[in-house]
C-alpha positions as CSV (number, residue, x, y, z in Angstrom):
1,I,-9.6,29.2,20.5
2,R,-6.6,29.6,20.5
3,L,-6.2,32.8,21.5
4,T,-7.8,31.9,24.7
5,I,-5.3,29.2,25.2
6,G,-2.5,31.0,25.0
7,R,-3.5,33.4,27.2
8,I,-4.4,30.5,29.6
9,E,-1.0,29.1,28.9
10,F,0.6,32.6,29.6
11,S,-1.1,33.5,32.7
12,G,0.2,29.6,34.0
13,R,3.9,30.9,33.5
14,E,2.7,34.3,34.2
15,F,1.3,33.1,37.9
16,A,4.0,30.5,38.1
17,L,7.2,33.2,37.8
18,D,4.9,35.3,40.1
19,T,5.7,32.7,42.5
20,T,8.5,31.5,41.7
21,T,9.5,35.8,41.8
22,S,7.7,36.2,45.5
23,R,9.8,32.9,46.7
24,I,13.3,34.1,46.3
25,S,12.3,38.0,46.9
26,F,10.8,37.3,50.8
27,T,13.8,35.2,51.3
28,I,16.3,37.4,50.8
29,W,14.0,40.0,52.8
30,H,14.5,37.8,55.8
31,L,17.7,37.2,54.6
32,A,18.5,41.3,55.2
33,K,16.4,41.2,58.0
34,Y,18.0,38.6,59.9
35,Q,21.6,39.5,60.1
36,D,22.7,36.0,62.2
37,V,20.8,33.9,59.6
38,Q,23.1,35.1,56.8
39,Q,25.6,34.6,58.7
40,R,24.9,31.0,59.1
41,L,24.5,30.8,55.4
42,Y,27.2,32.4,54.6
43,E,29.2,30.2,56.6
44,E,27.6,27.1,55.0
45,I,28.3,28.0,51.6
46,H,31.7,28.9,52.3
47,R,32.2,25.4,53.9
48,I,29.9,23.4,51.2
49,L,32.0,25.1,48.2
50,G,35.7,26.3,49.6
51,K,37.7,29.0,48.5
52,D,36.3,28.5,45.2
53,R,32.7,29.3,46.1
54,K,31.9,32.1,42.9
55,T,33.6,29.0,40.6
56,A,32.4,26.8,42.4
57,E,30.4,23.9,40.0
58,L,26.3,23.6,41.8
59,T,26.0,19.3,41.0
60,N,22.2,18.2,42.3
61,L,24.6,16.6,45.1
62,K,26.0,19.7,45.9
63,I,22.6,21.3,45.9
64,Q,21.4,19.0,48.3
65,E,23.9,19.4,51.1
66,F,22.6,22.7,51.4
67,E,20.7,22.0,54.9
68,Y,20.1,25.4,56.4
69,L,19.7,26.7,52.5
70,D,16.4,24.6,52.7
71,M,15.8,25.3,56.5
72,V,15.1,29.5,55.7
73,V,13.6,28.9,52.6
74,K,11.6,26.6,54.5
75,E,10.9,28.8,57.2
76,S,10.2,32.2,54.9
77,L,7.7,29.9,52.7
78,R,5.7,29.3,55.9
79,L,5.5,32.8,57.6
80,I,4.8,35.0,53.8
81,P,3.3,32.5,51.6
82,P,3.1,32.9,47.6
83,V,-0.3,31.3,47.4
84,P,-2.3,33.2,50.8
85,I,-5.3,30.6,49.8
86,I,-6.0,27.6,48.3
87,G,-9.2,26.3,47.2
88,R,-10.8,22.8,47.6
89,C,-13.7,20.6,46.9
90,L,-14.8,18.3,49.8
91,L,-15.1,15.2,48.5
92,E,-17.7,13.9,51.5
93,D,-19.6,15.9,54.3
94,M,-17.8,17.9,56.7
95,E,-18.6,19.6,60.3
96,M,-17.6,23.1,61.3
97,N,-18.6,25.0,64.0
98,G,-22.2,22.5,64.6
99,V,-22.6,23.3,60.5
100,T,-22.6,20.5,57.3
101,I,-20.9,21.3,54.4
102,P,-22.1,19.2,52.4
103,A,-19.4,17.5,50.0
104,G,-19.0,18.9,46.3
105,T,-18.9,22.4,48.4
106,N,-16.2,24.5,46.7
107,I,-13.9,26.0,49.7
108,S,-11.0,28.4,50.8
109,I,-8.3,27.5,53.1
110,K,-6.1,30.5,54.4
111,I,-2.6,29.2,54.2
112,C,-1.5,32.0,57.2
113,N,-3.7,30.9,59.2
114,I,-2.4,27.4,59.2
115,H,1.1,29.3,58.9
116,T,1.0,30.8,62.1
117,N,-1.1,28.8,64.5
118,P,0.1,28.8,67.5
119,K,-1.1,24.7,68.0
120,I,1.5,23.6,64.9
121,W,3.8,26.1,65.2
122,P,5.6,27.5,68.7
123,N,6.1,31.1,68.6
124,P,4.4,31.6,65.0
125,E,5.2,35.2,64.2
126,K,9.2,34.0,64.9
127,F,11.5,34.0,62.2
128,D,13.0,30.3,63.0
129,P,14.3,28.5,60.3
130,E,15.2,26.0,63.0
131,R,11.7,24.5,63.3
132,F,12.8,22.8,60.2
133,S,15.9,21.0,60.7
134,E,16.0,17.3,60.8
135,T,16.5,17.6,64.5
136,N,12.9,19.2,65.1
137,E,10.3,17.8,62.4
């Protein structure tokens, strides 16, 4: 039993590390691909941390000032979610395309389909961090 629990705990930590690594990697990939976004983020870093940016202390208050960074990460997650499918159990009957799916049924939701749905996201394939600005929310 201990071995099984240890494996489950390890798998949980490994999964968390993998999703964090994916999030960071794809955000960096988007920054490399979109130089204008990278430049704007660089300017935000300069504005917030000033000339001592290499040695500046990052407090919670300072981190909260990085609004554009937050938008960039959210947009990267929207386009390439580290967890592409999530599972849910229906709490009540649901009708879809004329078919009733009974409560208690386990279903899978493909996050990519939601995140690239043009009914929800205008121009869904475009990398546009501004989607998450306060003026657009």
